[in-house]
C-alpha positions in Angstrom: -19.2 9.9 -5.7 -16.1 11.8 -4.7 -13.9 10.1 -7.4 -16.4 9.9 -10.2 -14.6 10.1 -13.6 -11.2 9.2 -11.9 -9.2 6.0 -12.2 -6.9 4.3 -9.7 -4.3 1.5 -10.0 -4.1 -0.7 -6.8 -1.4 -3.2 -6.3 -2.1 -6.1 -4.0 -5.8 -5.6 -4.7 -6.8 -9.2 -4.3 -6.7 -9.4 -0.5 -6.5 -7.4 2.7 -6.0 -3.6 2.6 -5.7 -3.5 -1.1 -9.0 -5.2 -1.6 -10.7 -2.8 0.9 -9.2 0.1 -1.0 -10.6 -1.3 -4.3 -14.0 -1.7 -2.9 -14.1 1.8 -1.3 -12.7 3.6 -4.3 -15.2 1.9 -6.6 -18.0 2.8 -4.2 -16.9 6.4 -4.4 -17.0 6.4 -8.2 -13.4 5.5 -9.3 -12.6 3.1 -12.1 -10.3 0.5 -10.5 -7.4 -1.2 -12.2 -6.6 -4.1 -9.8 -3.2 -5.8 -9.8 -2.6 -9.1 -8.0 -0.6 -12.3 -8.3 -3.7 -14.5 -7.8 -6.2 -14.6 -10.7 -9.0 -16.1 -8.6 -8.8 -13.1 -6.2 -9.1 -10.7 -9.1 -12.0 -12.6 -10.6 -14.0 -12.4 -7.4 -13.1 -8.7 -6.9 -14.2 -7.9 -10.5 -17.5 -9.7 -9.8 -18.0 -7.4 -6.9 -16.9 -4.0 -8.2 -16.3 -4.3 -12.0 -13.3 -2.5 -13.3 -10.2 -4.0 -14.9 -7.7 -6.5 -13.4 -4.2 -7.5 -14.3 -2.5 -10.7 -13.0 1.2 -10.0 -12.3 4.0 -11.3 -10.2 5.5 -8.0 -8.9 8.7 -9.7 -7.9 9.5 -9.6 -11.6 10.6 -6.1 -12.6 9.9 -6.5 -16.3 6.5 -8.0 -15.6 5.7 -5.1 -13.3 6.6 -2.5 -15.9 4.5 -4.4 -18.5 1.5 -4.5 -16.1 1.8 -0.7 -15.5 1.9 -0.1 -19.2 -1.2 -2.3 -19.6 -2.9 -0.3 -16.8 -2.4 2.9 -18.7 -2.5 6.4 -17.5 -4.6 6.7 -14.3 -5.2 9.5 -11.8 -4.1 7.7 -8.7 -1.9 4.8 -7.5 -2.2 2.9 -4.3 0.8 0.5 -3.5 -0.6 -2.2 -1.2 1.2 -5.3 -2.3 3.5 -6.6 0.4 4.9 -9.7 2.0 6.9 -10.7 5.1 9.4 -13.4 5.8 9.8 -13.9 9.5 13.5 -14.1 10.2 15.6 -12.7 13.0 18.6 -10.5 12.6 20.7 -13.6 13.3 18.9 -15.9 10.9 18.3 -13.6 7.9 18.7 -15.4 4.6 19.5 -14.0 1.2 16.3 -15.6 -0.2 14.2 -14.0 2.5 15.8 -10.6 2.0 15.3 -10.8 -1.8 11.7 -11.9 -1.5 10.7 -9.1 0.8 12.6 -6.3 -0.9 11.5 -7.2 -4.4 7.8 -6.9 -3.5 7.8 -4.3 -0.7 10.3 -1.9 -2.1 11.5 -2.5 -5.6 8.1 -3.2 -7.1 6.7 -0.1 -5.4 9.4 2.1 -6.8 8.8 0.8 -10.2 5.0 1.3 -10.1 5.5 4.9 -8.8 8.1 5.6 -11.5 5.9 4.3 -14.3 2.8 6.0 -12.9 4.6 9.3 -12.7 6.1 9.1 -16.2 2.6 8.5 -17.6 1.1 11.4 -15.6 3.9 13.8 -16.7 3.3 12.7 -20.4 -0.4 13.5 -19.8 0.4 17.0 -18.5 0.9 16.2 -14.8 -1.4 16.0 -11.8 -2.1 12.8 -9.8 -1.6 11.3 -6.4 0.2 8.2 -4.9 -0.3 6.6 -1.5 2.3 3.9 -0.5 1.4 1.6 2.4 4.2 1.2 4.9 3.9 0.0 8.5 4.6 0.9 12.1 7.3 -1.8 11.8 9.3 0.9 10.0 9.2 3.0 13.2 9.5 0.4 16.0 11.6 -2.7 16.3 9.6 -6.0 16.2 11.2 -9.4 16.5 11.6 -11.3 13.2 10.8 -8.2 11.1 14.3 -7.2 10.0 13.8 -7.2 6.3 10.2 -6.1 6.5 11.1 -3.1 8.7 13.9 -2.2 6.3 11.6 -2.4 3.3 8.9 -0.2 4.8 11.3 2.4 6.2 13.0 2.5 2.8 9.6 3.1 1.1 8.9 6.0 3.4 12.2 7.6 2.6 11.7 7.0 -1.1 8.2 8.5 -0.9 9.7 11.8 0.5 12.2 11.8 -2.4 9.4 11.3 -4.9 7.3 13.9 -3.3 10.1 16.4 -3.9 10.8 15.3 -7.5 7.2 14.8 -8.6 5.9 17.9 -6.9 6.7 20.3 -9.7 4.4 18.2 -11.9 1.6 18.5 -9.3 1.9 14.8 -8.4 1.5 14.2 -4.7 3.2 11.3 -2.9 2.3 10.2 0.6 2.4 7.1 2.8 0.3 5.5 5.5 1.8 3.4 8.3 -0.8 1.1 9.7 -0.6 -0.8 12.9 -1.7 -4.5 13.0 -4.5 -4.7 10.6 -7.1 -7.4 10.9 -7.0 -8.9 7.5 -7.9 -12.6 7.4 -4.3 -13.6 7.7 -3.5 -11.2 10.5 -6.7 -12.0 12.4 -5.6 -15.6 12.7 -2.0 -14.7 13.6 -3.2 -12.4 16.4 -6.1 -14.4 17.7 -4.1 -15.7 20.7 -4.6 -13.2 23.6 -1.1 -14.1 25.0 0.3 -12.6 21.8 -2.1 -9.9 21.1 -2.7 -8.4 24.5 0.8 -7.0 25.0 0.4 -5.1 21.7 -3.2 -4.1 22.4 -2.3 -2.3 25.6 0.0 0.0 23.6 -3.0 1.2 21.6 -4.9 4.1 23.2 -7.9 3.3 21.0 -7.8 -0.2 22.5 -8.2 -2.0 19.2 -6.2 -3.0 16.1 -7.1 -1.5 12.7 -9.6 -2.9 10.2 -8.7 -2.9 6.5 -11.5 -0.4 6.0 -9.9 2.0 8.5 -6.8 2.1 6.4 -8.7 2.3 3.1 -10.7 5.3 4.4 -7.5 7.2 5.3 -6.0 6.5 1.9 -9.1 7.8 0.1 -8.9 11.0 2.1 -5.2 11.4 1.2 -6.0 10.9 -2.5 -8.9 13.4 -2.5 -8.7 17.1 -3.2 -9.3 17.7 0.5 -5.6 16.7 1.0 -4.4 18.9 -1.9 -1.6 20.4 0.1 -0.4 17.1 1.6 2.7 15.6 0.1 5.7 13.9 1.5 3.8 12.9 4.6 3.7 9.6 6.5 0.4 9.2 8.3 0.1 6.6 11.1 -3.2 4.6 11.0 -2.4 3.1 14.4 -4.9 4.0 17.1 -2.2 6.1 18.7 0.5 3.4 19.0 3.3 5.6 17.8 2.2 8.5 19.9 2.6 6.9 23.4 
């Protein structure tokens, strides 16, 4: 019960990595405040792990701030909410750009800001982990805005680590490789598509959502008390070779 008596806000908690984080943090004793756009996902999650849930469209800045106020002062924040719109550099649309940036970057900056303000008002301390992607480090077709949003969040995480550090609030990021959520498993089920990527992974597998969640839990824990401003790949060695 590593996080007994602690509380964590998790965005995008209804599905994928966010849901895996919610289940793991709850299993390790944390009180989870789950944020998601889909009420049915939150209902099923709450039936599994208890805790609180808040239905919110994170593309709306005012709604995002209101949801963070409703969540209250917690010990940790995990930013897992994210979307992608597959467009090439030639075909990028204003709508696609806005949709990706609002969720992947702007909403994450708002939740970090509101979390840190609440922590400072409570006397400081706390930890944030933002979920980025190897797409912020390597160029993938049709990932222009997604890559920009994730690279931007990594840069912002370093700034926040510097500015929140005097209040003993740590800010880190994880950069997962392809993670086999339900959606991704379907998208990468074709060997003709998956094999060229698989051979670039020394571990010879893609990540599971639980792999990413376990790394995030480690980074939130006191075992990582001197870690801030870091971007940790959870990629089976993809970026190393």
